[in-house]
C-alpha positions as CSV (number, residue, x, y, z in Angstrom):
1,X,1.0,-6.0,50.7
2,X,4.5,-6.9,51.9
3,X,6.7,-4.6,54.1
4,X,9.8,-6.6,53.0
5,X,12.2,-4.6,50.9
6,X,12.5,-5.4,47.2
7,X,15.2,-5.3,44.6
8,X,14.8,-5.5,40.8
9,X,17.5,-5.7,38.1
10,X,16.4,-5.0,34.6
11,X,18.7,-5.4,31.6
12,X,18.4,-3.6,28.3
13,X,19.7,-6.4,26.0
14,X,20.3,-5.1,22.5
15,X,23.8,-5.8,21.1
16,X,24.4,-3.5,18.2
17,X,20.7,-2.8,17.6
18,X,20.9,-0.1,20.3
19,X,23.6,1.7,18.3
20,X,22.1,1.2,14.8
21,X,22.1,5.0,14.3
22,X,25.7,5.4,15.4
23,X,28.0,4.0,12.6
24,X,31.1,5.1,14.5
25,X,30.2,2.7,17.3
26,X,29.0,-0.1,15.1
27,X,32.1,-0.1,12.9
28,X,34.7,-0.1,15.7
29,X,34.1,-3.8,16.4
30,X,34.4,-3.3,20.1
31,X,30.9,-4.7,20.6
32,X,30.9,-8.1,18.9
33,X,30.1,-11.7,19.5
34,X,33.2,-12.4,21.6
35,X,32.9,-9.4,23.9
36,X,29.1,-9.9,24.2
37,X,29.6,-13.5,25.2
38,X,31.9,-12.4,27.9
39,X,29.5,-9.8,29.2
40,X,26.5,-12.1,29.3
41,X,28.6,-14.9,30.7
42,X,29.6,-12.6,33.6
43,X,26.0,-11.5,34.2
44,X,24.8,-15.1,34.3
45,X,27.6,-16.3,36.6
46,X,26.9,-13.5,39.1
47,X,23.1,-14.0,39.1
48,X,23.5,-17.8,39.4
49,X,26.0,-17.5,42.2
50,X,23.5,-15.6,44.3
51,X,20.4,-17.3,43.0
52,X,19.0,-14.0,41.8
53,X,16.5,-13.4,39.0
54,X,16.5,-10.4,36.6
55,X,14.1,-8.9,34.0
56,X,16.0,-9.3,30.7
57,X,14.5,-7.1,28.1
58,X,15.7,-8.2,24.6
59,X,15.4,-6.6,21.3
60,X,13.4,-9.3,19.4
61,X,15.8,-9.3,16.3
62,X,18.7,-9.7,18.7
63,X,17.0,-12.5,20.6
64,X,15.7,-14.4,17.6
65,X,18.9,-14.8,15.7
66,X,20.0,-14.3,12.1
67,X,18.0,-17.1,10.4
68,X,14.7,-15.9,12.0
69,X,15.3,-12.3,11.0
70,X,16.3,-13.2,7.4
71,X,13.0,-15.2,7.1
72,X,11.2,-11.9,7.9
73,X,13.5,-9.6,6.0
74,X,10.6,-8.1,4.1
75,X,9.1,-6.6,7.2
76,X,12.5,-5.2,8.2
77,X,12.8,-3.6,4.7
78,X,9.4,-2.0,5.1
79,X,10.5,-0.6,8.4
80,X,13.7,0.7,6.8
81,X,11.7,2.5,4.1
82,X,9.8,4.3,6.9
83,X,12.8,5.1,9.1
84,X,15.8,5.1,6.7
85,X,18.2,6.9,9.1
86,X,17.7,4.2,11.8
87,X,18.1,1.3,9.5
88,X,20.9,2.6,7.3
89,X,23.5,0.3,9.0
90,X,21.2,-2.7,9.7
91,X,19.9,-3.9,6.3
92,X,23.2,-3.7,4.4
93,X,25.1,-5.4,7.2
94,X,22.6,-8.3,7.4
95,X,22.4,-8.5,3.6
96,X,26.2,-8.9,3.4
97,X,26.1,-11.6,6.1
98,X,27.9,-9.3,8.5
99,X,26.3,-10.5,11.7
100,X,29.0,-10.0,14.4
101,X,27.4,-8.3,17.3
102,X,23.9,-8.2,15.9
103,X,22.5,-11.5,17.2
104,X,22.3,-12.8,20.8
105,X,20.0,-15.8,20.5
106,X,22.5,-17.9,22.6
107,X,22.4,-15.3,25.4
108,X,18.6,-15.2,25.3
109,X,18.3,-19.0,25.5
110,X,20.7,-19.2,28.4
111,X,19.0,-16.5,30.5
112,X,15.5,-17.9,29.7
113,X,16.7,-21.4,30.8
114,X,17.9,-19.7,34.0
115,X,14.4,-18.7,34.9
116,X,14.7,-15.0,34.4
117,X,11.8,-12.8,33.2
118,X,12.2,-12.3,29.4
119,X,10.8,-8.9,28.5
120,X,10.6,-6.9,25.3
121,X,12.9,-4.0,24.2
122,X,11.3,-3.4,20.8
123,X,11.6,-5.5,17.7
124,X,14.6,-3.5,16.3
125,X,15.2,-0.9,19.0
126,X,13.4,1.7,17.0
127,X,12.1,4.4,19.3
128,X,8.5,3.8,20.3
129,X,7.8,7.3,21.6
130,X,4.5,9.0,20.5
131,X,6.3,11.0,17.8
132,X,7.2,7.8,16.0
133,X,4.7,7.2,13.3
134,X,1.9,4.7,14.1
135,X,2.7,2.8,10.8
136,X,6.2,2.2,12.0
137,X,5.1,1.0,15.4
138,X,2.6,-1.3,13.8
139,X,5.4,-2.8,11.7
140,X,7.5,-3.2,14.8
141,X,4.7,-5.1,16.4
142,X,4.2,-7.3,13.3
143,X,7.9,-8.1,13.2
144,X,8.0,-8.8,16.9
145,X,5.0,-11.1,16.7
146,X,6.7,-13.1,14.0
147,X,9.9,-13.3,16.0
148,X,8.1,-14.2,19.2
149,X,6.8,-17.3,17.3
150,X,10.3,-18.2,16.2
151,X,11.6,-17.8,19.8
152,X,8.6,-19.6,21.3
153,X,7.8,-16.9,23.9
154,X,5.6,-13.9,24.0
155,X,6.5,-11.4,26.7
156,X,4.1,-9.2,28.6
157,X,6.7,-6.7,30.0
158,X,8.3,-3.8,28.1
159,X,11.5,-1.8,28.6
160,X,11.1,1.0,26.1
161,X,14.0,1.6,23.6
162,X,16.0,4.7,24.7
163,X,13.6,4.8,27.7
164,X,11.1,6.8,25.7
165,X,7.6,5.7,26.5
166,X,4.8,6.0,24.0
167,X,1.9,4.4,22.0
168,X,0.6,2.9,25.3
169,X,-2.9,2.1,24.1
170,X,-1.6,0.4,21.0
171,X,0.9,-1.7,23.0
172,X,-1.7,-2.6,25.6
173,X,-4.0,-3.9,22.8
174,X,-1.1,-6.0,21.6
175,X,-1.0,-7.8,25.0
176,X,1.6,-6.0,27.1
177,X,0.9,-5.4,30.7
178,X,4.0,-3.9,32.5
179,X,6.6,-1.3,31.6
180,X,9.5,0.6,33.2
181,X,8.8,4.3,33.6
182,X,10.9,6.9,31.8
183,X,13.9,8.3,33.6
184,X,14.5,12.1,33.8
185,X,15.7,13.1,30.3
186,X,17.7,15.9,28.7
187,X,20.7,17.7,30.0
188,X,19.2,18.4,33.4
189,X,18.4,14.7,33.9
190,X,21.9,13.6,32.9
191,X,23.5,16.2,35.2
192,X,21.3,15.2,38.1
193,X,22.2,11.6,37.5
194,X,25.9,12.4,37.5
195,X,25.7,14.4,40.7
196,X,23.9,11.6,42.4
197,X,26.6,9.2,41.5
198,X,28.8,10.9,44.2
199,X,26.3,10.4,47.0
200,X,28.1,7.7,49.0
201,X,25.3,7.9,51.6
202,X,22.2,7.8,49.3
203,X,19.1,6.9,51.3
204,X,16.5,7.7,48.7
205,X,13.7,5.1,48.5
206,X,12.2,4.8,45.0
207,X,8.5,4.8,44.2
208,X,7.0,1.3,44.5
209,X,5.3,-0.1,41.4
210,X,2.0,1.5,40.6
211,X,-1.0,1.0,38.3
212,X,-2.3,3.5,35.7
213,X,-4.8,3.0,33.0
214,X,-4.6,-0.7,33.3
215,X,-0.8,-0.8,33.1
216,X,1.5,-2.1,35.8
217,X,4.4,0.4,36.0
218,X,7.8,0.0,37.5
219,X,9.8,3.1,38.6
220,X,12.5,4.3,36.2
221,X,15.2,2.8,38.4
222,X,18.8,3.9,39.0
223,X,21.4,3.3,36.3
224,X,24.4,1.4,37.5
225,X,27.2,3.9,36.8
226,X,28.9,3.5,33.4
227,X,32.4,4.8,34.1
228,X,33.0,6.4,30.7
229,X,33.4,10.0,29.8
230,X,32.6,12.3,32.8
231,X,31.2,9.2,34.6
232,X,34.7,7.7,34.6
233,X,35.6,10.3,37.3
234,X,33.4,8.4,39.8
235,X,35.5,5.7,41.5
236,X,34.1,2.2,41.6
237,X,34.3,2.3,45.4
238,X,32.0,5.3,45.5
239,X,29.5,3.5,43.2
240,X,29.5,0.4,45.4
241,X,29.2,2.4,48.6
242,X,26.2,4.3,47.1
243,X,24.4,1.1,46.1
244,X,25.0,-0.4,49.5
245,X,23.5,2.7,51.1
246,X,20.5,2.5,48.8
247,X,19.9,-1.2,49.5
248,X,20.3,-0.8,53.3
249,X,17.9,2.2,53.3
250,X,15.4,0.1,51.4
251,X,15.7,-2.6,54.0
252,X,15.2,-0.2,56.9
253,X,12.1,1.4,55.2
254,X,10.6,-1.6,53.6
255,X,11.3,0.1,50.2
256,X,12.2,-0.7,46.7
257,X,15.4,-0.4,44.6
258,X,15.4,-0.9,40.8
259,X,18.8,-1.1,39.0
260,X,19.2,-1.1,35.3
261,X,21.9,-1.0,32.7
262,X,22.9,-2.5,29.3
263,X,25.0,-5.6,29.2
264,X,27.3,-4.0,26.6
265,X,28.1,-1.3,29.1
266,X,30.3,-3.9,30.8
267,X,32.3,-4.1,27.5
268,X,32.8,-0.4,26.8
269,X,33.7,0.4,30.5
270,X,35.2,-2.7,32.0
271,X,35.6,-1.1,35.5
272,X,31.8,-1.4,35.7
273,X,32.2,-5.2,36.0
274,X,33.6,-4.8,39.5
275,X,30.8,-2.5,40.6
276,X,28.2,-5.0,39.3
277,X,29.8,-8.0,41.0
278,X,30.2,-6.2,44.4
279,X,26.7,-4.7,44.4
280,X,25.0,-8.0,43.5
281,X,27.0,-9.7,46.2
282,X,25.4,-7.2,48.7
283,X,22.0,-8.0,47.2
284,X,22.7,-11.7,47.6
285,X,23.6,-11.3,51.2
286,X,20.4,-9.4,51.9
287,X,18.2,-11.9,50.1
288,X,19.9,-14.8,51.9
289,X,19.3,-13.1,55.3
290,X,15.6,-12.7,54.5
291,X,15.9,-8.9,54.6
292,X,15.1,-8.3,50.9
293,X,13.3,-10.0,48.1
294,X,14.8,-10.2,44.6
295,X,11.9,-9.5,42.2
296,X,11.4,-9.4,38.5
297,X,9.5,-6.4,37.2
298,X,6.2,-8.3,37.0
299,X,6.8,-9.9,40.5
300,X,7.4,-6.5,42.1
301,X,3.8,-5.5,41.5
302,X,2.4,-8.5,43.3
303,X,4.9,-8.1,46.1
304,X,4.0,-4.5,46.8
305,X,0.4,-4.8,45.8
306,X,-0.1,-1.2,44.4
307,X,-3.2,0.3,45.9
308,X,-4.6,3.2,43.9
309,X,-5.0,3.7,40.2
310,X,-2.5,6.4,39.2
311,X,-0.6,6.2,42.5
312,X,3.1,6.2,42.6
313,X,3.4,4.0,45.7
């Protein structure tokens, strides 16, 4: 077990798949190939500049590309029949050849070539919570397996769509081993998260990764503030100061810090780009000085060597 502090960055990579049930967002054109290329380019440049590794959790349909998905359109149509509300935007768009913003195979390939951990964020971003029908989850897994073959990689780590954890026994049987825990949800969770964004001196140390029922579980992590809506009231300087405090507290206590966000957040709230660059610069300095290890989600478990089944570190 290491007493050296650890940092993990996990990215929820989904393009328009994450907004498939939000036609107002899909149809604006704000999130498209050009803007996604800029966002993923920035992420790659910052990570490469500091020689940092991330866990990049991709929606399989986004990662595989248009041709691979069209080759498996039958499974997608079966899913659409089970969950028509979620797929109302998807199937017609792909059928018409409207693919702008729906496919990120180039970003997937670039990040994989960079040595990052490539994780799973669902086949189509359909919610995998327990209330989702088992038949739909089985179709998600069937589509994912086909697309993993097309991609040439089968992940073992999951970041659940919408952070809603479920169907764990089924997913474990499918070969997954590690997942990111669910963050506090609902109005209370959102309010607490917003209040915490103002903590310039934030010395909380997150739970270390733990094991439970054969799973390796990473803590839910802290969301890098997305300065949109009420969160736009939080200055970038406050966000950066808060993250520096979190990182330094982890170093002092041999603790763990897990950051997450969606790459498309950098598009819809451009001020976030500065917060990301400045915070990762701080991480880079701590890694170069030997005070902190930059870990993927799966590496974090080995680094901290969770001790007790069901323990939260």
